[in-house]
N, C-alpha and C positions, 0 to 999 in steps of 0.2 A: 299678243299673238296675231290678232286680226284688227286691222284698222281700215274702215271705209269712210270716205268723206265725199259727199256730192257725187256718189257713184251713179253713173248713167249707163243703161244698156238699151240700144235701139236695134230692133230686128227689121230689116228692109227686104222687100221684094220689089218687083217691077211696078206693082199696082198699089202697094200698101206699106205703111211704116207704123210699127208698133213700138211704143216706148214702154219697156217692161220694168225698168228701174228709173225713177225720175229725180235722182239726187239723194240717194239713200245714204244714211250715216249709221255706222255700227262700230263698236269697239268690243272685242272679246279678249280677256286677259289670258295669259299663259296658264294652263292647268285648269281652266274653267270648264264646267259641264253645263251647257245651256241649250235651250230649244228655241226654234223659230217657228211661229205659227202664222197662218193666214189662209184666206179663202182661195179657191182655185183661181188662178190668174192674178194673184196679188204680187207675184214676183219672187216668192221664196225659193222655188226651184231654180230660177235664173240666177239668183244670188249664190246658191249652193254650187251650181256649175261653174260660176266665175271663180269662187274660192277654190274649187277643185282643179282649176286649170283646164276645164273642158270647154269653156266659152271665154272670149276676150271681152273686156269692158269697152264701152264706146267712149267714155269720158269720166272725169273725176279722179279720185285717188283710191287705190285698194292695195294694201300690202299684207302679206302673211309671212310671219317669221322672218322678216327682213327682205323678202322678195317683193319687188314692185311688179304687180301683175299687169299693170298698164303698159310698161316698157319692156317686159321680159321677152327675150329672144326665143325662137323655136327650140334651139338646142338646150337652152336653160330650162325651158318648160318641161322637157323630158326629165331632166334631173329633179326639178321641183315635184313633179307628179310621182316620181319613183321614190324619193327620200323624205319629202315633207308631209305629204297628204295620203291618208288612207280612206277608202270609200266603202260604204256598206249600202247596197241597193235594196229596195223592196222586192224586186224581181231577182230571185236567186240565180237565174240564168246569166245575169250580167257579172256575177262573181265566180261561178263555179264551172269546172270542166267535168262533165258527167262520166267520162271514161277513166277518170283518175280516182284514187282513194282520197279520203279526207286529208290524210297526211301529205300525199303527193300534191293535192291542191294548195295546201299551205306552203309547200316548198317551191311551187312554181315561180312566184315573184322573186324569191331568193335566187333561183337558177337564172332568171332573166337578167338580174343585176350582178351575177357572179359572186354571190355571197351566201352560198348554201350553209345553213346551220340547222342540222336535223334535231339536235337537242332542244334548240329554241322553238322549232316548229312543234315538237311534241309537248313542250311546256305550254305553248299557246292553246293547244287542244285540251290539255288538262285544265287550264284556266276556264275554258268555256264548257267544262263538264263532259268532254268526249274522250277521256283517256282510254276507255274500253271500246271505242268505236272508230279509232283513227285509221284502221286498216280496211274499213268498210267503204264500198263505192256508194255513190250518191243515191242510187235506187234502193239501197238498203237503209237509208236514213229518212226520218220523218222531215216534214217541212221545217219544224222548229230546229231540228238538229242541223239541217242544211244551213239555216240562217246563222247558227252558232259557228259553223265551219267558215261562213263568209266573214264573220267578225274576226276569227283567227287569221284569215287570209289578209284582211285589211291591216293587221298589225305586224305582218311577217317581216316587213322591211323597216320596222321600228320608226314609224312616222311620228312627227311632232303634233299632228292634228288628225283627228278622225271625223269625217263627215258621214252622217247617216241620213239617208232619204227614206222616210217612212219605214224604218227598220222593223216595225212590228205590224205592218199593215196586212200581212197575209198569215198571221198566226193567231192562236187563241189567247185568252186572257192570261192563263197560267204561264204560257211560253213567253208572252209579252213581259210579264213581271220578271221572269228569269233573265231575259235579255237585258232589261234595264238594270238588274243587279250586276250582271257582267260588266256593263258599261261603267257603272259606279265603281266596281272593284278595279277595273283597268285604269280609270281616271285617278283613283287614289294610289294605286301601286306604281304606276308608270309616270304619273304626272302629265299624261297626255291631254291636250285640249280636245273636247268633244262637242260638236255642234250637230244637233238633231233637228231635222225638218219634219214636221208632222202637222196633221189637222186634228189629232186626237188630244183633246184638252186634258184628259185623265193622264195620258202619258206625259204631256208637258208638265203636269203638276209634280212629277217625280224628279225634276231638276231644280237647281238653285235659282236660275233666272230664265225668264221667258220673254222673248221679244216678238211682238206682233207686227206684221207687215201688212199695210193696206195701200193699194194703188201705187205700188212701187216705192213706198216710203216706210220707214219705221214709225209706228204710230204710238204704241204703248209698250211699257215694260212692266213685268210682274216679278218682284223680288221676294224670295222666301224669307220668312221670319218665324221664330218659334216662341210665341207667347204662352203663358200659362193658360190652361183651358178656360176659355172665356168666350161665350157666344154673344156678348154684348155688342161687339163691333160688327156682327153680321157677316163676317168673312168666312167662307166655307174652307174646310181643311180636312186633313186626315189625322186621326189620333194615333200617335206613335210614341210609346214609352213614356206616357204621362204628359207629353207635350203635344200641342196641336200645330202641325206645320201648315202654314197658310201662305198665300202669295198676295202681296199688296200691290195694287196697280198704280203706275205712274205714267203720265203723258210724257213723251220724249220731246225735248226742246233742243233744236240744233244750235250751232254756234252763232247764227245770226238771229235767233229768237223765234224761228218758225216752229209751229206745232200743228198736229192734226187733231181737231176736235171731232169726236165720234159723231157720225151722221145723225144717229137717233137723238143725241143731245140737241143738235142744231134744230132738228124738226120739232122737238118738244117745246122750244121757246120761240119758234117761228123765224129763225135766222136763215136768210137766203144768201144773196150775193154780197151783202154788206153786214157789218156788225158794229155796235158801239162798244168801246172799251174804256174802262175807268180804273184808276188806282186810288183806293180809299185810305192808303197809308199802311194797310196790312194785306189786302187782297186785291188781285186783279179781277175785275168783274166784266164779263162779256154779255151783252144783251142785244136784243133786236133793236135796230135804230127806230127812233120816233119818226112818224110820218112827217114829211115836209108840208108846209102850208100849200094847199092847192092839190095835194095828192088825193087819190080816190080813197085810200085806206086811212 
């Protein structure tokens, strides 16, 4: 569904140039539900905006559902945003029109594309648990209910991919759990690809795959597995139905063999600008280089 290779995004002003994405690689399969995490400034929101057609990439390759987002024309971009991608924002004001009812909000994207389907709009609101609230205006709904309306709106034009930017950032824990259950159900029932950007590690733990971005590059992947209850491996998880769901971490290696070693690992063994690398037949070993003769160290 999503394929990024060597993706670069540069923001330029008269006085400064910022490289937000520095050759990022990412592949997301059709029907996958995954999360992207990273610190502020890591490039995760920039990536989401590019995937959503809100920003243009500077270089590299990025395709979504067959659309080449590097070469796409403006008129094609309108069709892409209308039919391929749905967005859920942390700020409800970006999703909702306050003077309309919940049902009218869900119908608005349909009206704009000339495909009004009231039965489907009602079905979406039932899916998100608002069957009895669909005729209420926004001021009559709680923050969590408004966010569920936003999810229904994002699905109104039957997109192939749903992008969610901190979708639970402004709700309590119980509502956050409810929203994640809705995402899971929509993913399962409709087969829609869901990409969630978040800084909440607990939220990220509720999806099957997590990709960490650092300094504009994918650095680590965490894949869910379900071993029998066993604390021996020291990996934290949540007990569900007699199984412990845990995420196992993997360093991401791109096609030319580049990887990001966590900074804390490098500092722990004293690696700075250079490193020694050896292959012992089974493992690749990275160590701090031995001082050259005549060096102070």
